[in-house]
KOLSEVEX-609516 format. One record per residue: x, y, z of N, C-alpha, C in turn. Coordinates in steps of 0.1 Angstrom, whole numbers, padded with zeros to 4 digits, always signed. Layout:
XYZXYZXYZ
...
end
This chain:
-1837-1069+0056-1828-1062+0065-1836-1060+0078
-1829-1064+0089-1835-1063+0102-1832-1049+0108
-1842-1041+0111-1839-1028+0116-1842-1027+0131
-1838-1017+0137-1839-1016+0152-1854-1016+0156
-1863-1010+0148-1877-1009+0152-1883-1023+0152
-1877-1033+0145-1883-1046+0144-1878-1055+0155
-1871-1051+0165-1866-1060+0175-1876-1063+0185
-1887-1055+0186-1898-1058+0195-1895-1056+0210
-1884-1049+0213-1881-1047+0227-1883-1033+0231
-1885-1030+0244-1887-1017+0249-1880-1015+0262
-1873-1004+0264-1867-1000+0277-1874-0988+0282
-1887-0988+0283-1895-0977+0287-1892-0974+0302
-1896-0963+0307-1893-0959+0321-1902-0967+0330
-1896-0974+0339-1903-0982+0349-1895-0981+0362
-1902-0984+0374-1895-0984+0386-1885-0995+0387
-1886-1006+0379-1877-1017+0380-1864-1015+0373
-1863-1004+0364-1851-1003+0356-1842-0992+0358
-1843-0984+0369-1835-0972+0370-1820-0975+0370
-1816-0986+0376-1801-0989+0376-1796-0993+0362
-1804-1000+0355-1801-1004+0341-1800-0992+0332
-1809-0983+0334-1809-0971+0326-1797-0962+0329
-1794-0961+0342-1782-0953+0346-1770-0959+0339
-1769-0972+0339-1757-0978+0333-1756-0976+0318
-1768-0977+0311-1768-0974+0297-1766-0960+0294
-1771-0951+0303-1770-0936+0301-1776-0933+0287
-1786-0941+0283-1794-0938+0271-1785-0940+0259
-1774-0947+0259-1766-0950+0247-1757-0961+0251
-1761-0974+0246-1754-0986+0250-1743-0989+0240
-1731-0994+0245-1720-0997+0236-1716-1011+0239
-1711-1019+0229-1705-1032+0231-1690-1031+0227
-1682-1037+0236-1668-1036+0233-1664-1042+0220
-1671-1053+0216-1668-1059+0203-1671-1051+0191
-1681-1042+0192-1684-1033+0181-1672-1024+0177
-1665-1019+0188-1654-1010+0185-1642-1017+0178
-1640-1029+0182-1629-1036+0176-1632-1042+0162
-1645-1046+0161-1649-1053+0149-1647-1044+0136
-1639-1049+0127-1636-1042+0114-1630-1028+0116
-1622-1027+0127-1616-1013+0129-1608-1008+0118
-1601-1017+0111-1592-1013+0100-1601-1007+0088
-1613-1012+0087-1622-1008+0076-1631-0996+0080
-1628-0990+0092-1637-0979+0096-1637-0968+0087
-1650-0963+0084-1651-0951+0075-1654-0938+0083
-1657-0940+0096-1660-0929+0105-1662-0933+0119
-1668-0924+0127-1671-0927+0141-1683-0919+0146
-1688-0923+0157-1699-0916+0163-1693-0905+0172
-1698-0893+0169-1693-0881+0176-1702-0878+0188
-1715-0882+0187-1724-0879+0198-1736-0888+0196
-1742-0894+0207-1754-0901+0206-1763-0899+0217
-1775-0895+0215-1785-0892+0225-1797-0902+0223
-1801-0909+0233-1811-0919+0231-1805-0932+0226
-1812-0940+0219-1807-0953+0214-1804-0951+0199
-1792-0955+0195-1788-0955+0181-1781-0969+0179
-1783-0975+0167-1777-0987+0164-1771-0987+0150
-1762-0996+0148-1756-0999+0135-1757-1013+0132
-1759-1017+0119-1762-1031+0116-1756-1034+0102
-1747-1044+0101-1743-1049+0088-1752-1060+0083
-1753-1061+0070-1762-1071+0064-1759-1085+0069
-1769-1092+0074-1768-1105+0079-1762-1106+0093
-1760-1095+0100-1755-1094+0114-1765-1088+0123
-1763-1090+0136-1772-1084+0146-1768-1070+0148
-1778-1061+0151-1775-1047+0154-1766-1046+0166
-1758-1035+0165-1749-1032+0177-1752-1018+0181
-1753-1016+0194-1756-1003+0200-1744-0993+0198
-1747-0981+0196-1737-0970+0194-1736-0960+0205
-1724-0957+0208-1721-0946+0217-1709-0938+0212
-1706-0927+0218-1695-0918+0213-1682-0925+0212
-1676-0923+0200-1663-0929+0197-1664-0943+0190
-1676-0949+0189-1677-0962+0182-1674-0960+0167
-1667-0970+0162-1664-0970+0147-1676-0973+0139
-1676-0967+0127-1687-0970+0117-1680-0975+0105
-1686-0986+0099-1680-0993+0087-1688-0991+0075
-1682-0992+0064-1689-0992+0051-1700-1003+0051
-1712-0999+0047-1723-1009+0047-1731-1008+0059
-1727-1001+0070-1735-1000+0082-1748-0993+0079
-1759-0999+0084-1772-0992+0084-1774-0986+0098
-1774-0973+0099-1775-0966+0112-1789-0962+0115
-1795-0965+0126-1808-0961+0130-1809-0953+0143
-1817-0943+0143-1819-0936+0156-1833-0938+0161
-1835-0938+0174-1848-0941+0180-1857-0929+0179
-1870-0931+0182-1880-0919+0181-1876-0908+0191
-1869-0912+0202-1865-0902+0212-1850-0899+0212
-1843-0902+0201-1829-0900+0201-1824-0894+0188
-1811-0890+0188-1804-0885+0176-1790-0888+0177
-1782-0886+0166-1768-0889+0166-1761-0879+0157
-1748-0877+0160-1739-0869+0151-1728-0879+0148
-1725-0880+0135-1714-0889+0131-1704-0881+0122
-1692-0886+0122-1681-0880+0114-1675-0890+0105
-1672-0887+0093-1665-0896+0084-1650-0892+0083
-1643-0902+0077-1628-0900+0077-1623-0888+0069
-1631-0883+0060-1627-0872+0051-1630-0859+0058
-1636-0859+0070-1640-0847+0077-1654-0843+0076
-1662-0850+0068-1676-0848+0067-1683-0851+0080
-1693-0844+0083-1701-0846+0095-1716-0845+0092
-1724-0852+0100-1738-0852+0098-1746-0854+0111
-1757-0847+0112-1766-0850+0123-1778-0858+0118
-1780-0869+0124-1792-0878+0121-1803-0875+0131
-1814-0870+0126-1825-0867+0135-1832-0879+0140
-1842-0878+0150-1849-0890+0155-1856-0897+0143
-1858-0910+0145-1865-0919+0136-1859-0919+0122
-1845-0919+0122-1838-0919+0109-1831-0932+0107
-1831-0937+0094-1824-0948+0090-1815-0944+0078
-1802-0946+0080-1792-0941+0071-1781-0951+0069
-1774-0951+0057-1763-0960+0054-1752-0953+0047
-1740-0957+0049-1728-0953+0041-1725-0966+0033
-1730-0965+0020-1728-0977+0012-1715-0978+0005
-1709-0966+0002-1695-0966-0004-1688-0954+0001
-1675-0956+0004-1667-0945+0009-1652-0948+0005
-1647-0939-0004-1633-0940-0008-1627-0926-0007
-1617-0924+0001-1611-0910+0002-1596-0910-0002
-1591-0920-0007-1577-0920-0012-1576-0911-0024
-1565-0904-0026-1562-0895-0037-1565-0902-0051
-1573-0895-0059-1577-0901-0072-1588-0910-0072
-1593-0914-0060-1604-0924-0059-1616-0918-0051
-1616-0905-0048-1625-0899-0039-1640-0901-0044
-1648-0908-0036-1662-0909-0039-1669-0914-0027
-1682-0911-0026-1690-0916-0015-1705-0917-0020
-1711-0928-0015-1725-0930-0018-1732-0933-0005
-1741-0924-0001-1749-0926+0012-1763-0928+0008
-1771-0934+0017-1785-0936+0015-1794-0932+0027
-1804-0925+0024-1814-0921+0035-1826-0929+0032
-1829-0938+0041-1841-0947+0040-1853-0940+0046
-1851-0933+0057-1862-0927+0065-1856-0916+0073
-1865-0906+0076-1861-0895+0085-1854-0884+0079
-1843-0879+0085-1837-0867+0079-1823-0865+0085
-1815-0856+0079-1802-0853+0083-1797-0840+0079
-1787-0834+0086-1780-0823+0081-1766-0827+0079
-1760-0823+0067-1747-0828+0063-1738-0816+0060
-1725-0817+0064-1715-0808+0059-1704-0817+0053
-1702-0815+0040-1693-0824+0033-1678-0822+0037
-1670-0832+0034-1656-0831+0037-1647-0830+0025
-1635-0836+0026-1626-0835+0015-1630-0841+0002
-1638-0852+0003-1642-0859-0009-1651-0849-0018
-1660-0842-0011-1668-0833-0018-1661-0821-0024
-1650-0817-0018-1642-0806-0022-1633-0810-0034
-1627-0822-0033-1617-0827-0043-1625-0832-0056
-1636-0838-0054-1643-0844-0065-1658-0841-0063
-1662-0828-0067-1675-0824-0065-1686-0833-0070
-1684-0840-0081-1694-0849-0086-1694-0863-0080
-1685-0865-0070-1683-0879-0065-1690-0882-0053
-1699-0873-0047-1706-0876-0035-1721-0875-0038
-1728-0886-0034-1743-0887-0037-1750-0892-0024
-1762-0887-0022-1771-0892-0012-1783-0897-0019
-1786-0910-0018-1798-0916-0025-1809-0916-0015
-1821-0914-0020-1833-0915-0012-1843-0924-0020
-1854-0928-0014-1864-0936-0022-1870-0929-0034
-1869-0916-0035-1876-0909-0046-1866-0901-0055
-1854-0899-0050-1845-0890-0058-1831-0893-0054
-1821-0888-0062-1807-0888-0059-1802-0874-0057
-1795-0871-0047-1790-0858-0044-1775-0858-0047
-1771-0850-0057-1757-0848-0060-1751-0837-0052
-1740-0839-0045-1735-0829-0035-1722-0823-0041
-1722-0810-0042-1711-0803-0048-1702-0796-0038
-1701-0802-0026-1693-0795-0016-1702-0785-0009
-1708-0788+0003-1719-0780+0007-1723-0783+0022
-1733-0776+0027-1739-0777+0039-1754-0778+0036
-1761-0789+0038-1775-0790+0034-1783-0799+0043
-1796-0798+0043-1805-0806+0050-1813-0815+0040
-1817-0827+0045-1826-0835+0037-1836-0842+0046
-1849-0842+0043-1859-0847+0051-1869-0855+0043
-1871-0868+0046-1882-0875+0039-1895-0873+0048
-1905-0869+0042-1917-0864+0049-1929-0873+0046
-1938-0874+0057-1951-0881+0056-1959-0875+0067
-1967-0884+0073-1976-0880+0084-1968-0874+0096
-1955-0879+0097-1947-0874+0108-1944-0859+0107
-1942-0855+0095-1939-0840+0093-1951-0832+0097
-1963-0836+0093-1975-0828+0097-1977-0828+0112
-1974-0839+0118-1975-0840+0133-1965-0831+0140
-1953-0830+0134-1943-0822+0141-1944-0807+0139
-1952-0804+0128-1953-0789+0125-1958-0781+0137
-1968-0787+0144-1973-0780+0156-1963-0779+0167
-1955-0790+0169-1945-0790+0180-1934-0779+0177
-1931-0778+0164-1920-0768+0161-1925-0754+0164
-1938-0751+0162-1943-0738+0165-1942-0735+0180
-1943-0745+0189-1942-0743+0203-1928-0742+0208
-1919-0750+0202-1905-0750+0206-1897-0739+0201
-1898-0736+0188-1889-0726+0181-1895-0713+0179
-1908-0711+0180-1914-0698+0178-1917-0696+0163
-1919-0684+0159-1924-0681+0145-1913-0684+0135
-1900-0681+0138-1889-0683+0129-1890-0674+0117
-1879-0674+0109-1878-0666+0097-1868-0671+0088
-1871-0670+0075-1862-0676+0065-1852-0665+0060
-1839-0668+0060-1829-0659+0055-1830-0659+0040
-1822-0650+0033-1823-0650+0019-1809-0645+0014
-1803-0654+0006-1791-0650-0002-1794-0653-0016
-1800-0644-0023-1806-0647-0036-1796-0652-0047
-1799-0662-0054-1792-0666-0065-1795-0657-0077
-1785-0650-0082-1788-0640-0092-1785-0645-0106
-1778-0656-0108-1775-0662-0121-1772-0677-0119
-1773-0685-0129-1769-0699-0129-1761-0702-0142
-1753-0712-0141-1746-0717-0153-1755-0725-0162
-1758-0719-0174-1767-0726-0183-1760-0737-0191
-1747-0734-0194-1739-0744-0202-1725-0741-0198
-1717-0752-0198-1702-0750-0195-1694-0761-0202
-1683-0756-0207-1673-0765-0213-1659-0763-0207
-1652-0773-0202-1639-0771-0196-1641-0767-0181
-1630-0763-0175-1630-0760-0161-1633-0745-0159
-1643-0743-0151-1648-0729-0148-1650-0729-0133
-1645-0718-0126-1646-0718-0111-1652-0704-0107
-1657-0703-0095-1662-0691-0089-1657-0689-0075
-1654-0677-0071-1650-0674-0057-1659-0663-0052
-1665-0665-0040-1673-0655-0034-1665-0643-0029
-1672-0632-0027-1666-0620-0023-1660-0620-0009
-1665-0629+0000-1660-0630+0013-1645-0634+0013
-1636-0627+0020-1622-0630+0021-1620-0645+0025
-1611-0652+0019-1608-0665+0022-1617-0676+0017
-1627-0672+0009-1636-0681+0003-1629-0690-0007
-1632-0703-0006-1625-0712-0016-1631-0712-0030
-1624-0715-0040-1629-0716-0053-1638-0728-0054
-1649-0726-0061-1658-0738-0063-1659-0740-0078
-1659-0753-0082-1660-0757-0096-1675-0756-0100
-1677-0749-0112-1690-0747-0116-1694-0758-0126
-1706-0763-0124-1712-0773-0133-1725-0767-0139
-1731-0774-0148-1744-0769-0154-1754-0767-0143
-1761-0756-0142-1771-0753-0132-1765-0747-0119
-1752-0746-0118-1746-0741-0105-1750-0726-0103
-1753-0723-0090-1758-0709-0087-1746-0699-0086
-1749-0687-0089-1740-0676-0088-1746-0665-0080
-1738-0657-0073-1744-0647-0064-1736-0633-0066
-1743-0623-0062-1737-0610-0063-1723-0610-0055
-1713-0605-0062-1699-0605-0056-1691-0617-0061
-1697-0627-0067-1689-0638-0072-1680-0634-0084
-1667-0639-0084-1658-0638-0095-1657-0651-0102
-1659-0651-0115-1659-0663-0123-1646-0663-0131
-1640-0675-0132-1628-0677-0140-1629-0688-0150
-1626-0687-0162-1625-0698-0172-1611-0701-0175
-1608-0714-0175-1594-0718-0179-1592-0718-0194
-1580-0721-0198-1578-0722-0213-1586-0732-0219
-1593-0729-0230-1602-0738-0237-1615-0740-0230
-1618-0732-0219-1631-0734-0212-1640-0722-0215
-1653-0725-0216-1663-0714-0218-1675-0717-0209
-1682-0706-0207-1694-0707-0198-1705-0698-0203
-1718-0702-0203-1729-0694-0206-1737-0692-0193
-1739-0680-0189-1747-0677-0177-1760-0671-0180
-1770-0676-0173-1784-0671-0174-1787-0664-0161
-1792-0651-0162-1795-0643-0150-1810-0643-0148
-1814-0639-0136-1828-0640-0131-1837-0632-0141
-1832-0621-0146-1840-0613-0155-1840-0617-0170
-1834-0629-0172-1832-0635-0185-1821-0628-0193
-1812-0621-0187-1800-0617-0194-1791-0629-0196
-1782-0628-0206-1773-0639-0209-1759-0633-0210
-1750-0640-0205-1735-0636-0206-1728-0649-0210
-1720-0648-0220-1711-0659-0224-1697-0655-0222
-1689-0663-0215-1675-0660-0211-1666-0668-0220
-1656-0661-0226-1646-0668-0234-1636-0675-0225
-1627-0682-0231-1616-0688-0224-1606-0678-0218
-1600-0682-0207-1591-0673-0200-1596-0660-0196
-1608-0660-0191-1616-0648-0187-1618-0647-0172
-1617-0635-0167-1621-0633-0153-1632-0622-0153
-1643-0626-0146-1655-0618-0147-1661-0617-0133
-1667-0605-0129-1673-0604-0116-1687-0599-0117
-1696-0604-0109-1710-0599-0108-1709-0589-0096
-1707-0576-0099-1706-0566-0089-1719-0564-0081
-1730-0563-0088-1743-0562-0082-1754-0566-0091
-1765-0570-0086-1777-0574-0094-1789-0573-0085
-1799-0566-0090-1812-0565-0083-1823-0563-0094
-1832-0573-0094-1842-0573-0105-1856-0568-0101
-1857-0561-0090-1870-0555-0086-1867-0544-0077
-1877-0535-0076-1877-0524-0066-1869-0512-0071
-1867-0502-0062-1861-0489-0065-1847-0491-0069
-1840-0501-0064-1826-0503-0067-1823-0512-0079
-1833-0514-0088-1832-0524-0099-1820-0520-0108
-1812-0530-0111-1800-0527-0120-1790-0538-0119
-1780-0538-0128-1770-0548-0127-1757-0542-0132
-1746-0545-0125-1733-0540-0128-1723-0552-0129
-1718-0555-0141-1709-0566-0144-1696-0561-0147
-1685-0567-0142-1672-0562-0144-1663-0573-0152
-1657-0569-0163-1648-0577-0170-1634-0574-0166
-1628-0583-0158-1614-0580-0153-1604-0584-0163
-1606-0594-0171-1597-0598-0181-1604-0608-0190
-1600-0607-0203-1606-0617-0213-1617-0612-0221
-1627-0621-0225-1637-0617-0234-1651-0622-0229
-1661-0614-0232-1675-0618-0229-1685-0612-0239
-1696-0619-0241-1707-0614-0249-1719-0614-0240
-1726-0603-0241-1738-0601-0232-1750-0597-0240
-1761-0603-0237-1774-0599-0242-1783-0595-0231
-1789-0583-0231-1797-0578-0219-1810-0585-0218
-1816-0585-0206-1828-0591-0203-1839-0581-0199
-1847-0585-0190-1858-0576-0186-1854-0563-0179
-1843-0563-0172-1838-0551-0166-1834-0541-0176
-1827-0545-0186-1823-0537-0197-1834-0531-0205
-1845-0539-0206-1857-0534-0214-1864-0524-0206
-1866-0526-0192-1873-0517-0184-1865-0504-0181
-1853-0506-0178-1845-0495-0173-1830-0496-0179
-1829-0493-0191-1816-0495-0198-1804-0488-0191
-1806-0476-0185-1796-0469-0179-1790-0476-0166
-1797-0486-0161-1793-0492-0149-1784-0504-0152
-1781-0507-0164-1772-0519-0168-1759-0513-0173
-1748-0518-0167-1735-0513-0170-1725-0525-0171
-1716-0524-0181-1705-0534-0181-1692-0526-0179
-1684-0530-0170-1673-0521-0166-1660-0528-0168
-1650-0521-0173-1636-0526-0174-1627-0515-0167
-1614-0518-0166-1605-0508-0160-1603-0495-0168
-1608-0496-0181-1605-0485-0190-1618-0477-0193
-1629-0483-0193-1642-0476-0197-1654-0484-0192
-1665-0477-0192-1678-0483-0188-1687-0484-0201
-1693-0495-0203-1702-0497-0214-1716-0496-0210
-1723-0487-0215-1738-0485-0212-1746-0491-0223
-1758-0494-0221-1767-0500-0231-1780-0493-0232
-1786-0495-0244-1800-0490-0246-1807-0502-0252
-1807-0513-0246-1813-0526-0251-1805-0532-0262
-1795-0540-0258-1785-0544-0268-1777-0556-0265
-1769-0560-0275-1759-0571-0273-1745-0566-0275
-1736-0569-0266-1723-0563-0266-1713-0574-0265
-1702-0574-0274-1691-0582-0273-1679-0573-0268
-1673-0577-0257-1663-0569-0250-1650-0577-0248
-1639-0571-0251-1626-0578-0249-1617-0568-0242
-1610-0574-0232-1601-0565-0223-1588-0573-0222
-1577-0568-0228-1565-0575-0228-1553-0565-0225
-1541-0571-0222-1530-0563-0220-1532-0553-0208
-1529-0540-0211-1530-0530-0200-1544-0527-0196
-1554-0532-0204-1568-0531-0199-1571-0540-0188
-1564-0552-0187-1567-0562-0177-1563-0557-0163
-1571-0561-0153-1569-0557-0140-1557-0565-0135
-1546-0558-0130-1534-0566-0126-1536-0575-0114
-1547-0573-0106-1549-0581-0094-1553-0595-0097
-1558-0598-0110-1563-0611-0113-1552-0620-0119
-1540-0614-0121-1529-0622-0126-1531-0627-0140
-1523-0637-0144-1525-0643-0158-1516-0636-0168
-1517-0641-0180-1509-0635-0191-1512-0621-0194
-1503-0613-0200-1506-0599-0203-1517-0598-0213
-1519-0608-0222-1530-0608-0231-1538-0620-0228
-1551-0620-0230-1560-0631-0227-1556-0643-0235
-1553-0640-0248-1548-0650-0257-1538-0645-0266
-1528-0653-0271-1517-0647-0279-1522-0640-0291
-1515-0629-0295-1518-0622-0307-1530-0613-0306
-1536-0612-0295-1547-0602-0294-1543-0589-0289
-1551-0579-0292-1548-0565-0290-1547-0561-0275
-1540-0550-0273-1538-0544-0260-1548-0533-0259
-1557-0534-0249-1567-0524-0247-1581-0530-0246
-1591-0521-0247-1605-0526-0247-1612-0525-0260
-1618-0535-0265-1625-0536-0278-1640-0539-0275
-1649-0532-0282-1663-0534-0280-1670-0535-0294
-1678-0545-0296-1686-0546-0308-1701-0546-0304
-1708-0538-0311-1723-0538-0309-1729-0547-0320
-1734-0559-0315-1741-0568-0324-1756-0568-0323
-1761-0559-0314-1776-0558-0313-1780-0545-0305
-1788-0537-0311-1793-0525-0304-1783-0513-0304
-1782-0506-0293-1773-0495-0292-1764-0496-0280
-1752-0491-0281-1742-0491-0270-1736-0477-0269
-1729-0474-0258-1721-0463-0257-1709-0466-0247
-1698-0460-0250-1687-0461-0241-1686-0448-0232
-1685-0449-0219-1684-0438-0211-1669-0437-0206
-1663-0426-0209-1649-0424-0205-1647-0410-0199
-1642-0410-0187-1640-0397-0180-1652-0388-0181
-1664-0394-0179-1676-0386-0179-1683-0383-0192
-1676-0386-0203-1681-0384-0217-1686-0397-0223
-1697-0396-0231-1703-0408-0237-1700-0408-0252
-1696-0419-0257-1693-0421-0271-1702-0432-0277
-1711-0429-0286-1720-0439-0291-1713-0449-0300
-1718-0462-0299-1713-0473-0307-1726-0478-0314
-1727-0476-0327-1739-0480-0334-1739-0495-0337
-1750-0500-0342-1751-0514-0346-1740-0518-0356
-1734-0529-0353-1723-0535-0361-1710-0526-0361
-1709-0516-0353-1697-0509-0352-1688-0515-0341
-1675-0513-0343-1665-0518-0333-1657-0507-0328
-1655-0505-0315-1648-0494-0309-1635-0500-0302
-1625-0491-0301-1613-0494-0294-1610-0483-0285
-1607-0486-0272-1603-0476-0262-1588-0479-0258
-1580-0469-0260-1566-0470-0256-1564-0471-0241
-1557-0481-0236-1556-0483-0221-1548-0472-0214
-1540-0464-0221-1532-0454-0215-1538-0440-0217
-1541-0436-0229-1546-0423-0232-1561-0422-0230
-1568-0433-0229-1583-0434-0229-1589-0428-0242
-1582-0428-0252-1587-0423-0265-1597-0433-0271
-1608-0428-0276-1619-0436-0282-1618-0436-0297
-1618-0448-0304-1617-0448-0318-1626-0459-0324
-1632-0456-0335-1640-0466-0342-1632-0473-0352
-1632-0486-0353-1624-0494-0362-1631-0497-0375
-1623-0499-0386-1629-0502-0399-1635-0515-0399
-1630-0525-0392-1636-0538-0392-1634-0545-0378
-1642-0555-0375-1641-0562-0362-1630-0572-0362
-1621-0571-0352-1611-0581-0351-1616-0595-0349
-1609-0605-0353-1614-0619-0352-1617-0623-0338
-1609-0618-0328-1610-0623-0315-1623-0618-0308
-1630-0609-0315-1643-0604-0309-1655-0613-0314
-1652-0621-0324-1663-0629-0330-1666-0640-0320
-1678-0645-0321-1683-0656-0312-1677-0669-0316
-1666-0673-0309-1660-0686-0312-1663-0696-0301
-1672-0693-0292-1676-0703-0282-1686-0713-0287
-1688-0724-0280-1698-0734-0284-1712-0729-0283
-1714-0718-0277-1728-0713-0273-1732-0701-0282
-1742-0702-0289-1747-0690-0297-1755-0681-0288
-1755-0668-0293-1761-0658-0285-1776-0660-0283
-1782-0666-0293-1797-0669-0293-1800-0683-0289
-1790-0690-0283-1792-0704-0279-1803-0704-0268
-1813-0713-0269-1824-0713-0259-1818-0717-0245
-1823-0710-0235-1820-0713-0221-1833-0715-0214
-1834-0726-0207-1846-0729-0199-1846-0722-0186
-1850-0709-0187-1850-0700-0175-1860-0705-0165
-1871-0711-0169-1881-0716-0160-1875-0727-0151
-1867-0736-0157-1861-0747-0149-1850-0741-0140
-1843-0731-0145-1832-0726-0137-1837-0718-0125
-1848-0711-0126-1853-0702-0115-1867-0705-0111
-1875-0712-0118-1889-0713-0115-1892-0721-0102
-1901-0717-0094-1905-0724-0081-1919-0729-0082
-1922-0740-0075-1935-0746-0075-1940-0747-0061
-1946-0737-0056-1953-0737-0043-1943-0737-0031
-1948-0739-0020-1941-0738-0007-1933-0750-0003
-1937-0762-0008-1930-0774-0004-1934-0780+0010
-1944-0773+0016-1948-0778+0029-1954-0792+0029
-1960-0796+0017-1966-0810+0016-1957-0819+0007
-1944-0816+0006-1936-0824-0002-1932-0837+0004
-1928-0847-0004-1924-0860+0001-1909-0860+0005
-1901-0852-0002-1887-0850+0000-1884-0835+0000
-1878-0830+0011-1874-0816+0011-1859-0816+0013
-1852-0808+0004-1838-0806+0005-1836-0791+0006
-1828-0786+0015-1825-0772+0016-1810-0770+0018
-1804-0760+0011-1790-0757+0013-1789-0746+0023
-1779-0746+0032-1777-0736+0042-1769-0724+0036
-1760-0719+0043-1754-0706+0038-1744-0708+0027
-1739-0720+0024-1730-0722+0013-1732-0735+0007
-1729-0736-0006-1730-0749-0013-1739-0750-0025
-1740-0762-0030-1747-0764-0043-1751-0779-0043
-1763-0782-0044-1767-0796-0046-1776-0797-0058
-1776-0809-0064-1784-0813-0076-1794-0824-0072
-1807-0822-0075-1817-0832-0072-1821-0838-0085
-1821-0851-0087-1824-0858-0099-1834-0869-0097
-1843-0871-0106-1853-0882-0105-1860-0883-0118
-1860-0896-0123-1867-0899-0136-1864-0889-0147
-1852-0885-0149-1848-0876-0159-1850-0861-0156
-1856-0858-0145-1858-0844-0141-1847-0840-0132
-1844-0827-0132-1832-0822-0124-1835-0807-0121
-1830-0804-0108-1829-0789-0105-1817-0788-0097
-1811-0775-0097-1799-0772-0089-1804-0762-0078
-1798-0764-0066-1801-0755-0055-1788-0749-0050
-1789-0736-0047-1778-0729-0041-1781-0725-0027
-1773-0717-0020-1775-0712-0006-1789-0707-0004
-1795-0711+0007-1808-0706+0012-1819-0709+0002
-1817-0720-0007-1828-0724-0016-1832-0738-0011
-1844-0742-0016-1849-0755-0012-1857-0761-0024
-1858-0774-0024-1865-0781-0035-1866-0796-0030
-1872-0804-0039-1873-0818-0036-1883-0825-0045
-1891-0834-0039-1901-0842-0047-1915-0838-0041
-1923-0834-0050-1937-0830-0047-1946-0835-0057
-1956-0843-0053-1965-0849-0062-1958-0857-0073
-1947-0863-0070-1940-0872-0079-1931-0864-0088
-1930-0851-0087-1921-0843-0096-1910-0836-0088
-1899-0834-0095-1888-0826-0090-1892-0812-0090
-1891-0805-0079-1895-0791-0079-1886-0782-0070
-1885-0769-0074-1879-0759-0066-1890-0753-0058
-1888-0750-0045-1898-0744-0036-1896-0729-0034
-1906-0722-0030-1906-0708-0027-1902-0707-0012
-1890-0703-0009-1885-0703+0004-1882-0717+0010
-1879-0718+0023-1876-0730+0029-1888-0735+0037
-1893-0747+0035-1905-0751+0043-1902-0751+0058
-1912-0748+0066-1910-0746+0080-1905-0759+0086
-1909-0771+0082-1906-0783+0088-1891-0786+0087
-1884-0779+0078-1870-0780+0077-1863-0768+0083
-1869-0756+0080-1863-0744+0084-1862-0743+0099
-1872-0747+0107-1873-0746+0121-1870-0759+0128
-1865-0769+0121-1862-0782+0128-1850-0780+0137
-1851-0783+0150-1840-0780+0159-1827-0789+0156
-1829-0800+0149-1818-0809+0146-1810-0803+0134
-1816-0794+0127-1809-0787+0116-1804-0773+0119
-1807-0769+0132-1804-0755+0135-1789-0753+0138
-1782-0763+0142-1768-0762+0145-1760-0771+0135
-1750-0765+0129-1741-0773+0120-1735-0785+0128
-1734-0797+0122-1728-0808+0130-1713-0805+0132
-1707-0796+0125-1693-0792+0127-1692-0784+0140
-1702-0776+0144-1702-0768+0156-1709-0774+0167
-1714-0786+0166-1723-0793+0176-1715-0795+0189
-1722-0792+0200-1716-0794+0213-1723-0804+0222
-1736-0807+0218-1744-0817+0226-1752-0810+0237
-1752-0797+0237-1760-0790+0247-1771-0781+0242
-1774-0783+0229-1784-0774+0223-1798-0776+0229
-1803-0765+0235-1816-0766+0242-1828-0769+0233
-1827-0764+0221-1839-0766+0212-1841-0781+0209
-1830-0789+0208-1831-0803+0205-1837-0810+0217
-1832-0807+0230-1837-0814+0241-1852-0810+0245
-1855-0797+0242-1869-0793+0244-1878-0799+0235
-1874-0802+0222-1882-0808+0212-1885-0823+0217
-1874-0829+0222-1876-0843+0227-1884-0843+0240
-1885-0832+0247-1892-0832+0260-1884-0838+0271
-1871-0838+0270-1862-0845+0280-1850-0837+0282
-1842-0842+0292-1829-0837+0294-1819-0845+0286
-1806-0844+0289-1796-0852+0281-1790-0863+0290
-1792-0875+0285-1785-0887+0291-1788-0889+0306
-1801-0887+0311-1804-0889+0324-1812-0902+0325
-1810-0911+0335-1817-0923+0337-1832-0921+0340
-1840-0931+0336-1854-0931+0339-1862-0923+0329
-1857-0919+0318-1864-0910+0308-1869-0919+0297
-1881-0916+0292-1887-0925+0282-1881-0923+0268
-1871-0915+0266-1864-0915+0253-1856-0928+0251
-1853-0935+0262-1846-0947+0261-1855-0959+0256
-1858-0959+0244-1867-0970+0239-1863-0973+0225
-1866-0985+0220-1863-0989+0207-1872-1001+0203
end
């Protein structure tokens, strides 16, 4: 494959070329490129600074400028002093930083066929996915020489690193200053899932996201399971929650360190089984399970809770009972340790193997002679089923010397896979390939966090960002500047 860097030509700044550079304006276009394969276009160039080219297999490279069409199979290259923003037909956009080689190998956005395969050969990019990623979360992938990145509808950065990253680290310090990493902590992940399970963030207007194994969850998330669907959640403190079918559940708050340590989980409708982790062992009083009828407190225990009929929160909709034939009210079974139900300021103990019922109208507390069948664990996941918490949450160093760095911005979920290894990343998390292994990193490495080409979402890009031009050491599109080289 003939790449731009192999052409052996240079348009460096000289006194003999100012008129040519003015005509090029650092981004040359050919009329034929725009018409060529226009019907098969998968996207277009939104912005190009410096020299960018696209090349089909067996064909000569063509220069790119704003508005030029991109076709399936195009290998897009940016020069050492240039970058580009491209948009795909499904609304996805991406910024290609300098010295990047990238290809759209497959792109299908028709209903029922949504899928995309992109490839990063060199350099780095920031991507905001479009409709394909939203309609078919498992259908978008970015391949690199060392790993495959599965995109679950997200905004993320990817950078292949070598000596160039180490060289740029010093430049970033001068251009961007000290910088700081934000933090939106992942409080839980999906350890196992069967059927369709979704989550919605607390922010008004947030879309529902489909949960897959490893998917991150955050304080404020509301999780829903469809009919026949189940989910097992692992929390940072190694607590476990299993959600039954047709359940609506919310993580009200979670903090596993410091003065505010504690967790508050709300069952809005349906059934759940919970086994406490480190927070419950260190500070049992700080763990609560809440329904509209009563609050369940723990003293190091396992609780099965069911909330149906008038116990269910009317705001979540759905059938009056979570499943046909089940009782109206709140039912609690203690299958490990000690529990209590708190109602109107009074605490009622629930001993091991006891089952309690709380009337949704009178709030009367009663102990039952036997446990109803719907409280039994009928999910595919056992309470003592091993969960690989180290893989779900463990981090391996800073990632500053990694070969591949992937970081998720304020929303989304990506999966990094290589040689049978896998990690899932949520908002403000990073990971990649380090010493030949897939790894999650502690914080976001500076080479990605402070990269000016990743600082602005390609969706919001205007072409006037000063950090980018200061990093190049040039202005934008002026003749006679040495960014016009390839």
